[in-house]
PDB file as gemmi writes it, atoms N, CA and C in Angstrom:
CRYST1    1.000    1.000    1.000  90.00  90.00  90.00 P 1                      
ATOM      1  N   MET A   1     103.809 169.187  39.284  1.00  0.00           N  
ATOM      2  CA  MET A   1     105.234 168.927  39.237  1.00  0.00           C  
ATOM      3  C   MET A   1     105.989 170.197  39.620  1.00  0.00           C  
ATOM      4  N   VAL A   2     106.910 170.051  40.524  1.00  0.00           N  
ATOM      5  CA  VAL A   2     107.712 171.175  40.992  1.00  0.00           C  
ATOM      6  C   VAL A   2     109.009 171.221  40.195  1.00  0.00           C  
ATOM      7  N   ILE A   3     109.306 172.393  39.676  1.00  0.00           N  
ATOM      8  CA  ILE A   3     110.562 172.567  38.932  1.00  0.00           C  
ATOM      9  C   ILE A   3     111.660 172.872  39.935  1.00  0.00           C  
ATOM     10  N   GLY A   4     112.653 172.004  39.987  1.00  0.00           N  
ATOM     11  CA  GLY A   4     113.725 172.138  40.958  1.00  0.00           C  
ATOM     12  C   GLY A   4     115.057 172.496  40.328  1.00  0.00           C  
ATOM     13  N   MET A   5     116.081 172.373  41.149  1.00  0.00           N  
ATOM     14  CA  MET A   5     117.428 172.750  40.731  1.00  0.00           C  
ATOM     15  C   MET A   5     117.922 171.878  39.576  1.00  0.00           C  
ATOM     16  N   TYR A   6     117.625 170.608  39.613  1.00  0.00           N  
ATOM     17  CA  TYR A   6     118.139 169.707  38.589  1.00  0.00           C  
ATOM     18  C   TYR A   6     117.533 169.977  37.213  1.00  0.00           C  
ATOM     19  N   HIS A   7     116.329 170.495  37.172  1.00  0.00           N  
ATOM     20  CA  HIS A   7     115.729 170.861  35.888  1.00  0.00           C  
ATOM     21  C   HIS A   7     116.509 172.001  35.239  1.00  0.00           C  
ATOM     22  N   TYR A   8     116.845 173.006  36.041  1.00  0.00           N  
ATOM     23  CA  TYR A   8     117.628 174.124  35.509  1.00  0.00           C  
ATOM     24  C   TYR A   8     119.033 173.688  35.096  1.00  0.00           C  
ATOM     25  N   LEU A   9     119.622 172.803  35.893  1.00  0.00           N  
ATOM     26  CA  LEU A   9     120.954 172.308  35.541  1.00  0.00           C  
ATOM     27  C   LEU A   9     120.922 171.486  34.261  1.00  0.00           C  
ATOM     28  N   CYS A  10     119.860 170.734  34.057  1.00  0.00           N  
ATOM     29  CA  CYS A  10     119.731 169.971  32.802  1.00  0.00           C  
ATOM     30  C   CYS A  10     119.561 170.901  31.607  1.00  0.00           C  
ATOM     31  N   ILE A  11     118.805 171.974  31.773  1.00  0.00           N  
ATOM     32  CA  ILE A  11     118.656 172.940  30.680  1.00  0.00           C  
ATOM     33  C   ILE A  11     120.002 173.587  30.365  1.00  0.00           C  
ATOM     34  N   GLY A  12     120.754 173.956  31.399  1.00  0.00           N  
ATOM     35  CA  GLY A  12     122.084 174.519  31.186  1.00  0.00           C  
ATOM     36  C   GLY A  12     123.023 173.544  30.501  1.00  0.00           C  
ATOM     37  N   LEU A  13     122.959 172.278  30.897  1.00  0.00           N  
ATOM     38  CA  LEU A  13     123.805 171.257  30.273  1.00  0.00           C  
ATOM     39  C   LEU A  13     123.420 171.046  28.814  1.00  0.00           C  
ATOM     40  N   ILE A  14     122.126 171.020  28.529  1.00  0.00           N  
ATOM     41  CA  ILE A  14     121.685 170.840  27.144  1.00  0.00           C  
ATOM     42  C   ILE A  14     122.144 172.003  26.280  1.00  0.00           C  
ATOM     43  N   LEU A  15     122.027 173.225  26.790  1.00  0.00           N  
ATOM     44  CA  LEU A  15     122.496 174.385  26.023  1.00  0.00           C  
ATOM     45  C   LEU A  15     124.004 174.341  25.813  1.00  0.00           C  
ATOM     46  N   PHE A  16     124.746 173.961  26.846  1.00  0.00           N  
ATOM     47  CA  PHE A  16     126.203 173.894  26.721  1.00  0.00           C  
ATOM     48  C   PHE A  16     126.617 172.829  25.710  1.00  0.00           C  
ATOM     49  N   LEU A  17     126.003 171.654  25.775  1.00  0.00           N  
ATOM     50  CA  LEU A  17     126.340 170.593  24.820  1.00  0.00           C  
ATOM     51  C   LEU A  17     125.919 170.957  23.402  1.00  0.00           C  
ATOM     52  N   THR A  18     124.786 171.648  23.260  1.00  0.00           N  
ATOM     53  CA  THR A  18     124.374 172.128  21.942  1.00  0.00           C  
ATOM     54  C   THR A  18     125.406 173.090  21.378  1.00  0.00           C  
ATOM     55  N   GLY A  19     125.942 173.945  22.228  1.00  0.00           N  
ATOM     56  CA  GLY A  19     126.977 174.874  21.791  1.00  0.00           C  
ATOM     57  C   GLY A  19     128.259 174.176  21.382  1.00  0.00           C  
ATOM     58  N   ILE A  20     128.663 173.165  22.134  1.00  0.00           N  
ATOM     59  CA  ILE A  20     129.881 172.426  21.784  1.00  0.00           C  
ATOM     60  C   ILE A  20     129.708 171.702  20.454  1.00  0.00           C  
ATOM     61  N   ILE A  21     128.596 171.003  20.311  1.00  0.00           N  
ATOM     62  CA  ILE A  21     128.353 170.268  19.065  1.00  0.00           C  
ATOM     63  C   ILE A  21     128.215 171.223  17.897  1.00  0.00           C  
ATOM     64  N   GLY A  22     127.512 172.337  18.109  1.00  0.00           N  
ATOM     65  CA  GLY A  22     127.349 173.318  17.041  1.00  0.00           C  
ATOM     66  C   GLY A  22     128.649 173.966  16.620  1.00  0.00           C  
ATOM     67  N   SER A  23     129.530 174.236  17.575  1.00  0.00           N  
ATOM     68  CA  SER A  23     130.806 174.863  17.212  1.00  0.00           C  
ATOM     69  C   SER A  23     131.738 173.882  16.502  1.00  0.00           C  
ATOM     70  N   MET A  24     131.583 172.593  16.760  1.00  0.00           N  
ATOM     71  CA  MET A  24     132.420 171.621  16.068  1.00  0.00           C  
ATOM     72  C   MET A  24     131.901 171.274  14.678  1.00  0.00           C  
ATOM     73  N   LEU A  25     130.593 171.297  14.492  1.00  0.00           N  
ATOM     74  CA  LEU A  25     130.013 170.847  13.232  1.00  0.00           C  
ATOM     75  C   LEU A  25     129.707 171.970  12.244  1.00  0.00           C  
ATOM     76  N   ALA A  26     129.655 173.201  12.705  1.00  0.00           N  
ATOM     77  CA  ALA A  26     129.255 174.298  11.819  1.00  0.00           C  
ATOM     78  C   ALA A  26     130.376 174.656  10.854  1.00  0.00           C  
ATOM     79  N   LYS A  27     129.984 174.969   9.634  1.00  0.00           N  
ATOM     80  CA  LYS A  27     130.938 175.397   8.616  1.00  0.00           C  
ATOM     81  C   LYS A  27     130.910 176.901   8.404  1.00  0.00           C  
ATOM     82  N   ASN A  28     129.932 177.570   8.988  1.00  0.00           N  
ATOM     83  CA  ASN A  28     129.769 179.002   8.830  1.00  0.00           C  
ATOM     84  C   ASN A  28     130.274 179.712  10.084  1.00  0.00           C  
ATOM     85  N   VAL A  29     130.950 180.828   9.909  1.00  0.00           N  
ATOM     86  CA  VAL A  29     131.533 181.549  11.034  1.00  0.00           C  
ATOM     87  C   VAL A  29     130.446 182.082  11.958  1.00  0.00           C  
ATOM     88  N   ILE A  30     129.363 182.582  11.404  1.00  0.00           N  
ATOM     89  CA  ILE A  30     128.283 183.130  12.216  1.00  0.00           C  
ATOM     90  C   ILE A  30     127.631 182.028  13.057  1.00  0.00           C  
ATOM     91  N   LYS A  31     127.479 180.845  12.503  1.00  0.00           N  
ATOM     92  CA  LYS A  31     126.911 179.724  13.260  1.00  0.00           C  
ATOM     93  C   LYS A  31     127.819 179.314  14.410  1.00  0.00           C  
ATOM     94  N   VAL A  32     129.115 179.392  14.211  1.00  0.00           N  
ATOM     95  CA  VAL A  32     130.054 179.077  15.290  1.00  0.00           C  
ATOM     96  C   VAL A  32     129.928 180.106  16.409  1.00  0.00           C  
ATOM     97  N   LEU A  33     129.800 181.375  16.057  1.00  0.00           N  
ATOM     98  CA  LEU A  33     129.635 182.415  17.078  1.00  0.00           C  
ATOM     99  C   LEU A  33     128.330 182.236  17.856  1.00  0.00           C  
ATOM    100  N   ILE A  34     127.260 181.853  17.168  1.00  0.00           N  
ATOM    101  CA  ILE A  34     125.992 181.602  17.855  1.00  0.00           C  
ATOM    102  C   ILE A  34     126.118 180.389  18.777  1.00  0.00           C  
ATOM    103  N   ALA A  35     126.855 179.368  18.356  1.00  0.00           N  
ATOM    104  CA  ALA A  35     127.065 178.194  19.199  1.00  0.00           C  
ATOM    105  C   ALA A  35     127.863 178.554  20.456  1.00  0.00           C  
ATOM    106  N   ILE A  36     128.830 179.438  20.321  1.00  0.00           N  
ATOM    107  CA  ILE A  36     129.583 179.892  21.494  1.00  0.00           C  
ATOM    108  C   ILE A  36     128.686 180.674  22.442  1.00  0.00           C  
ATOM    109  N   GLU A  37     127.760 181.447  21.910  1.00  0.00           N  
ATOM    110  CA  GLU A  37     126.804 182.152  22.761  1.00  0.00           C  
ATOM    111  C   GLU A  37     125.881 181.175  23.485  1.00  0.00           C  
ATOM    112  N   PHE A  38     125.513 180.069  22.832  1.00  0.00           N  
ATOM    113  CA  PHE A  38     124.735 179.028  23.513  1.00  0.00           C  
ATOM    114  C   PHE A  38     125.511 178.472  24.700  1.00  0.00           C  
ATOM    115  N   MET A  39     126.812 178.251  24.509  1.00  0.00           N  
ATOM    116  CA  MET A  39     127.636 177.741  25.607  1.00  0.00           C  
ATOM    117  C   MET A  39     127.672 178.727  26.766  1.00  0.00           C  
ATOM    118  N   LEU A  40     127.832 180.008  26.476  1.00  0.00           N  
ATOM    119  CA  LEU A  40     127.848 181.008  27.544  1.00  0.00           C  
ATOM    120  C   LEU A  40     126.496 181.105  28.246  1.00  0.00           C  
ATOM    121  N   THR A  41     125.407 180.924  27.514  1.00  0.00           N  
ATOM    122  CA  THR A  41     124.084 180.955  28.130  1.00  0.00           C  
ATOM    123  C   THR A  41     123.895 179.761  29.061  1.00  0.00           C  
ATOM    124  N   GLY A  42     124.374 178.594  28.663  1.00  0.00           N  
ATOM    125  CA  GLY A  42     124.310 177.435  29.540  1.00  0.00           C  
ATOM    126  C   GLY A  42     125.104 177.635  30.819  1.00  0.00           C  
ATOM    127  N   ILE A  43     126.265 178.260  30.713  1.00  0.00           N  
ATOM    128  CA  ILE A  43     127.075 178.552  31.894  1.00  0.00           C  
ATOM    129  C   ILE A  43     126.356 179.544  32.804  1.00  0.00           C  
ATOM    130  N   ASN A  44     125.738 180.563  32.205  1.00  0.00           N  
ATOM    131  CA  ASN A  44     125.009 181.553  33.002  1.00  0.00           C  
ATOM    132  C   ASN A  44     123.836 180.927  33.742  1.00  0.00           C  
ATOM    133  N   ILE A  45     123.118 180.025  33.093  1.00  0.00           N  
ATOM    134  CA  ILE A  45     121.999 179.358  33.756  1.00  0.00           C  
ATOM    135  C   ILE A  45     122.498 178.553  34.952  1.00  0.00           C  
ATOM    136  N   ASN A  46     123.628 177.882  34.806  1.00  0.00           N  
ATOM    137  CA  ASN A  46     124.174 177.115  35.929  1.00  0.00           C  
ATOM    138  C   ASN A  46     124.633 178.025  37.066  1.00  0.00           C  
ATOM    139  N   PHE A  47     125.274 179.148  36.767  1.00  0.00           N  
ATOM    140  CA  PHE A  47     125.685 180.080  37.811  1.00  0.00           C  
ATOM    141  C   PHE A  47     124.484 180.608  38.593  1.00  0.00           C  
ATOM    142  N   VAL A  48     123.448 181.014  37.883  1.00  0.00           N  
ATOM    143  CA  VAL A  48     122.265 181.561  38.550  1.00  0.00           C  
ATOM    144  C   VAL A  48     121.544 180.474  39.340  1.00  0.00           C  
ATOM    145  N   THR A  49     121.512 179.260  38.824  1.00  0.00           N  
ATOM    146  CA  THR A  49     120.873 178.163  39.541  1.00  0.00           C  
ATOM    147  C   THR A  49     121.584 177.864  40.851  1.00  0.00           C  
ATOM    148  N   PHE A  50     122.896 177.771  40.803  1.00  0.00           N  
ATOM    149  CA  PHE A  50     123.628 177.505  42.040  1.00  0.00           C  
ATOM    150  C   PHE A  50     123.516 178.662  43.018  1.00  0.00           C  
ATOM    151  N   ALA A  51     123.480 179.887  42.524  1.00  0.00           N  
ATOM    152  CA  ALA A  51     123.337 181.040  43.413  1.00  0.00           C  
ATOM    153  C   ALA A  51     121.955 181.070  44.060  1.00  0.00           C  
ATOM    154  N   ALA A  52     120.937 180.667  43.321  1.00  0.00           N  
ATOM    155  CA  ALA A  52     119.580 180.728  43.851  1.00  0.00           C  
ATOM    156  C   ALA A  52     119.258 179.571  44.799  1.00  0.00           C  
ATOM    157  N   TYR A  53     119.766 178.387  44.513  1.00  0.00           N  
ATOM    158  CA  TYR A  53     119.377 177.210  45.280  1.00  0.00           C  
ATOM    159  C   TYR A  53     120.364 176.817  46.379  1.00  0.00           C  
ATOM    160  N   CYS A  54     121.559 177.356  46.387  1.00  0.00           N  
ATOM    161  CA  CYS A  54     122.555 176.913  47.368  1.00  0.00           C  
ATOM    162  C   CYS A  54     122.808 177.921  48.470  1.00  0.00           C  
ATOM    163  N   GLY A  55     121.902 178.848  48.699  1.00  0.00           N  
ATOM    164  CA  GLY A  55     122.024 179.776  49.811  1.00  0.00           C  
ATOM    165  C   GLY A  55     123.187 180.731  49.679  1.00  0.00           C  
ATOM    166  N   ASN A  56     123.313 181.360  48.543  1.00  0.00           N  
ATOM    167  CA  ASN A  56     124.417 182.283  48.307  1.00  0.00           C  
ATOM    168  C   ASN A  56     124.008 183.678  48.762  1.00  0.00           C  
ATOM    169  N   GLU A  57     124.542 184.127  49.895  1.00  0.00           N  
ATOM    170  CA  GLU A  57     124.178 185.433  50.427  1.00  0.00           C  
ATOM    171  C   GLU A  57     124.969 186.571  49.790  1.00  0.00           C  
ATOM    172  N   LYS A  58     126.094 186.263  49.178  1.00  0.00           N  
ATOM    173  CA  LYS A  58     126.935 187.311  48.586  1.00  0.00           C  
ATOM    174  C   LYS A  58     126.633 187.549  47.110  1.00  0.00           C  
ATOM    175  N   PHE A  59     125.706 186.826  46.532  1.00  0.00           N  
ATOM    176  CA  PHE A  59     125.308 186.966  45.130  1.00  0.00           C  
ATOM    177  C   PHE A  59     126.466 186.722  44.171  1.00  0.00           C  
ATOM    178  N   ASP A  60     127.361 185.808  44.508  1.00  0.00           N  
ATOM    179  CA  ASP A  60     128.507 185.518  43.641  1.00  0.00           C  
ATOM    180  C   ASP A  60     128.076 184.941  42.296  1.00  0.00           C  
ATOM    181  N   GLY A  61     127.103 184.047  42.307  1.00  0.00           N  
ATOM    182  CA  GLY A  61     126.654 183.441  41.063  1.00  0.00           C  
ATOM    183  C   GLY A  61     125.999 184.444  40.136  1.00  0.00           C  
ATOM    184  N   PHE A  62     125.238 185.374  40.719  1.00  0.00           N  
ATOM    185  CA  PHE A  62     124.592 186.397  39.899  1.00  0.00           C  
ATOM    186  C   PHE A  62     125.614 187.363  39.318  1.00  0.00           C  
ATOM    187  N   ILE A  63     126.613 187.700  40.107  1.00  0.00           N  
ATOM    188  CA  ILE A  63     127.662 188.604  39.624  1.00  0.00           C  
ATOM    189  C   ILE A  63     128.472 187.933  38.528  1.00  0.00           C  
ATOM    190  N   MET A  64     128.779 186.638  38.691  1.00  0.00           N  
ATOM    191  CA  MET A  64     129.500 185.923  37.646  1.00  0.00           C  
ATOM    192  C   MET A  64     128.664 185.816  36.375  1.00  0.00           C  
ATOM    193  N   ALA A  65     127.344 185.639  36.508  1.00  0.00           N  
ATOM    194  CA  ALA A  65     126.475 185.585  35.332  1.00  0.00           C  
ATOM    195  C   ALA A  65     126.477 186.920  34.599  1.00  0.00           C  
ATOM    196  N   LEU A  66     126.439 188.016  35.338  1.00  0.00           N  
ATOM    197  CA  LEU A  66     126.529 189.334  34.702  1.00  0.00           C  
ATOM    198  C   LEU A  66     127.883 189.534  34.036  1.00  0.00           C  
ATOM    199  N   PHE A  67     128.943 189.069  34.691  1.00  0.00           N  
ATOM    200  CA  PHE A  67     130.287 189.182  34.114  1.00  0.00           C  
ATOM    201  C   PHE A  67     130.378 188.403  32.806  1.00  0.00           C  
ATOM    202  N   TYR A  68     129.862 187.169  32.798  1.00  0.00           N  
ATOM    203  CA  TYR A  68     129.926 186.370  31.583  1.00  0.00           C  
ATOM    204  C   TYR A  68     129.008 186.894  30.492  1.00  0.00           C  
ATOM    205  N   SER A  69     127.906 187.548  30.866  1.00  0.00           N  
ATOM    206  CA  SER A  69     127.055 188.173  29.847  1.00  0.00           C  
ATOM    207  C   SER A  69     127.798 189.326  29.179  1.00  0.00           C  
ATOM    208  N   GLY A  70     128.465 190.135  29.983  1.00  0.00           N  
ATOM    209  CA  GLY A  70     129.273 191.221  29.418  1.00  0.00           C  
ATOM    210  C   GLY A  70     130.433 190.700  28.603  1.00  0.00           C  
ATOM    211  N   LEU A  71     131.081 189.649  29.095  1.00  0.00           N  
ATOM    212  CA  LEU A  71     132.179 189.045  28.363  1.00  0.00           C  
ATOM    213  C   LEU A  71     131.703 188.471  27.032  1.00  0.00           C  
ATOM    214  N   GLY A  72     130.534 187.856  27.029  1.00  0.00           N  
ATOM    215  CA  GLY A  72     129.982 187.311  25.795  1.00  0.00           C  
ATOM    216  C   GLY A  72     129.658 188.395  24.787  1.00  0.00           C  
ATOM    217  N   ALA A  73     129.157 189.538  25.265  1.00  0.00           N  
ATOM    218  CA  ALA A  73     128.848 190.641  24.355  1.00  0.00           C  
ATOM    219  C   ALA A  73     130.118 191.220  23.738  1.00  0.00           C  
ATOM    220  N   VAL A  74     131.143 191.376  24.542  1.00  0.00           N  
ATOM    221  CA  VAL A  74     132.417 191.905  24.027  1.00  0.00           C  
ATOM    222  C   VAL A  74     133.048 190.902  23.071  1.00  0.00           C  
ATOM    223  N   GLU A  75     133.007 189.636  23.424  1.00  0.00           N  
ATOM    224  CA  GLU A  75     133.572 188.589  22.560  1.00  0.00           C  
ATOM    225  C   GLU A  75     132.869 188.551  21.216  1.00  0.00           C  
ATOM    226  N   LEU A  76     131.557 188.669  21.236  1.00  0.00           N  
ATOM    227  CA  LEU A  76     130.800 188.647  19.993  1.00  0.00           C  
ATOM    228  C   LEU A  76     131.100 189.878  19.141  1.00  0.00           C  
ATOM    229  N   ALA A  77     131.214 191.039  19.761  1.00  0.00           N  
ATOM    230  CA  ALA A  77     131.506 192.256  19.002  1.00  0.00           C  
ATOM    231  C   ALA A  77     132.886 192.184  18.348  1.00  0.00           C  
ATOM    232  N   VAL A  78     133.885 191.733  19.092  1.00  0.00           N  
ATOM    233  CA  VAL A  78     135.239 191.629  18.546  1.00  0.00           C  
ATOM    234  C   VAL A  78     135.297 190.568  17.451  1.00  0.00           C  
ATOM    235  N   ALA A  79     134.651 189.434  17.668  1.00  0.00           N  
ATOM    236  CA  ALA A  79     134.669 188.368  16.666  1.00  0.00           C  
ATOM    237  C   ALA A  79     133.945 188.791  15.391  1.00  0.00           C  
ATOM    238  N   LEU A  80     132.834 189.495  15.533  1.00  0.00           N  
ATOM    239  CA  LEU A  80     132.122 189.960  14.335  1.00  0.00           C  
ATOM    240  C   LEU A  80     132.942 190.985  13.566  1.00  0.00           C  
ATOM    241  N   TYR A  81     133.666 191.844  14.271  1.00  0.00           N  
ATOM    242  CA  TYR A  81     134.507 192.822  13.587  1.00  0.00           C  
ATOM    243  C   TYR A  81     135.660 192.135  12.848  1.00  0.00           C  
ATOM    244  N   ILE A  82     136.284 191.151  13.487  1.00  0.00           N  
ATOM    245  CA  ILE A  82     137.359 190.411  12.824  1.00  0.00           C  
ATOM    246  C   ILE A  82     136.811 189.668  11.613  1.00  0.00           C  
ATOM    247  N   PHE A  83     135.625 189.057  11.768  1.00  0.00           N  
ATOM    248  CA  PHE A  83     135.017 188.369  10.633  1.00  0.00           C  
ATOM    249  C   PHE A  83     134.687 189.354   9.514  1.00  0.00           C  
ATOM    250  N   TYR A  84     134.225 190.557   9.863  1.00  0.00           N  
ATOM    251  CA  TYR A  84     133.926 191.569   8.852  1.00  0.00           C  
ATOM    252  C   TYR A  84     135.179 191.942   8.065  1.00  0.00           C  
ATOM    253  N   LEU A  85     136.291 192.122   8.762  1.00  0.00           N  
ATOM    254  CA  LEU A  85     137.540 192.453   8.067  1.00  0.00           C  
ATOM    255  C   LEU A  85     138.002 191.304   7.176  1.00  0.00           C  
ATOM    256  N   MET A  86     137.854 190.082   7.648  1.00  0.00           N  
ATOM    257  CA  MET A  86     138.260 188.934   6.845  1.00  0.00           C  
ATOM    258  C   MET A  86     137.307 188.725   5.670  1.00  0.00           C  
ATOM    259  N   PHE A  87     136.022 189.009   5.861  1.00  0.00           N  
ATOM    260  CA  PHE A  87     135.053 188.846   4.784  1.00  0.00           C  
ATOM    261  C   PHE A  87     135.284 189.865   3.670  1.00  0.00           C  
ATOM    262  N   LYS A  88     135.709 191.072   4.036  1.00  0.00           N  
ATOM    263  CA  LYS A  88     136.020 192.068   3.017  1.00  0.00           C  
ATOM    264  C   LYS A  88     137.175 191.614   2.137  1.00  0.00           C  
ATOM    265  N   LYS A  89     138.091 190.848   2.708  1.00  0.00           N  
ATOM    266  CA  LYS A  89     139.257 190.409   1.953  1.00  0.00           C  
ATOM    267  C   LYS A  89     138.943 189.190   1.073  1.00  0.00           C  
ATOM    268  N   LYS A  90     138.238 188.190   1.595  1.00  0.00           N  
ATOM    269  CA  LYS A  90     138.039 186.930   0.870  1.00  0.00           C  
ATOM    270  C   LYS A  90     136.632 186.763   0.299  1.00  0.00           C  
ATOM    271  N   GLU A  91     135.648 187.462   0.831  1.00  0.00           N  
ATOM    272  CA  GLU A  91     134.251 187.398   0.412  1.00  0.00           C  
ATOM    273  C   GLU A  91     133.694 185.985   0.444  1.00  0.00           C  
ATOM    274  N   ASP A  92     133.938 185.285   1.545  1.00  0.00           N  
ATOM    275  CA  ASP A  92     133.403 183.945   1.748  1.00  0.00           C  
ATOM    276  C   ASP A  92     133.141 183.767   3.235  1.00  0.00           C  
ATOM    277  N   GLU A  93     131.984 183.182   3.595  1.00  0.00           N  
ATOM    278  CA  GLU A  93     131.653 183.010   5.006  1.00  0.00           C  
ATOM    279  C   GLU A  93     131.983 181.620   5.529  1.00  0.00           C  
ATOM    280  N   SER A  94     132.564 180.754   4.732  1.00  0.00           N  
ATOM    281  CA  SER A  94     132.919 179.410   5.151  1.00  0.00           C  
ATOM    282  C   SER A  94     134.216 179.439   5.963  1.00  0.00           C  
ATOM    283  N   ILE A  95     134.299 178.567   6.939  1.00  0.00           N  
ATOM    284  CA  ILE A  95     135.475 178.525   7.812  1.00  0.00           C  
ATOM    285  C   ILE A  95     136.699 178.036   7.051  1.00  0.00           C  
ATOM    286  N   GLU A  96     136.514 177.157   6.080  1.00  0.00           N  
ATOM    287  CA  GLU A  96     137.647 176.614   5.338  1.00  0.00           C  
ATOM    288  C   GLU A  96     138.413 177.671   4.559  1.00  0.00           C  
ATOM    289  N   ALA A  97     137.782 178.789   4.236  1.00  0.00           N  
ATOM    290  CA  ALA A  97     138.455 179.852   3.471  1.00  0.00           C  
ATOM    291  C   ALA A  97     139.430 180.636   4.341  1.00  0.00           C  
ATOM    292  N   TYR A  98     139.295 180.541   5.646  1.00  0.00           N  
ATOM    293  CA  TYR A  98     140.125 181.336   6.555  1.00  0.00           C  
ATOM    294  C   TYR A  98     141.103 180.440   7.300  1.00  0.00           C  
ATOM    295  N   THR A  99     142.153 180.027   6.622  1.00  0.00           N  
ATOM    296  CA  THR A  99     143.140 179.164   7.275  1.00  0.00           C  
ATOM    297  C   THR A  99     144.255 179.963   7.919  1.00  0.00           C  
ATOM    298  N   GLU A 100     144.468 181.192   7.500  1.00  0.00           N  
ATOM    299  CA  GLU A 100     145.482 182.046   8.119  1.00  0.00           C  
ATOM    300  C   GLU A 100     144.859 183.393   8.456  1.00  0.00           C  
ATOM    301  N   LEU A 101     145.451 184.052   9.454  1.00  0.00           N  
ATOM    302  CA  LEU A 101     144.946 185.363   9.859  1.00  0.00           C  
ATOM    303  C   LEU A 101     145.725 186.463   9.181  1.00  0.00           C  
TER     304      LEU A 101                                                      
END                                                                             
C-alpha cells in the first residue's frame, strides 16, 4: 500500500478535529492549551503535505509550517504565563473559576 497525499490530509484533519472537540469539551486550562496545539499540528501537516505533493518550488508550505510552529510556541508560552498569574490568584485549574480577567 502506497501512502499518498490523502492519507496525510486525513491525519491532519483528524488532529484538527481532535483539537476542536478537545478545546470545547475540556474543563482544564492545560487540556485546552494542548487541544489548541493539536489544531496547530494538524494545520502544519496540511501545509507540508500540500507543499510536498503539489509541486511547490518556493517552499511556501514549509515556511508557513515553520511560522505556525513558532507562533504555536509563543502562544503556548504567553498562555501558560497568563494561566500562572491567574492560578496564583485563584488556585484553581478549572475554566469555570476564571470568568473575568
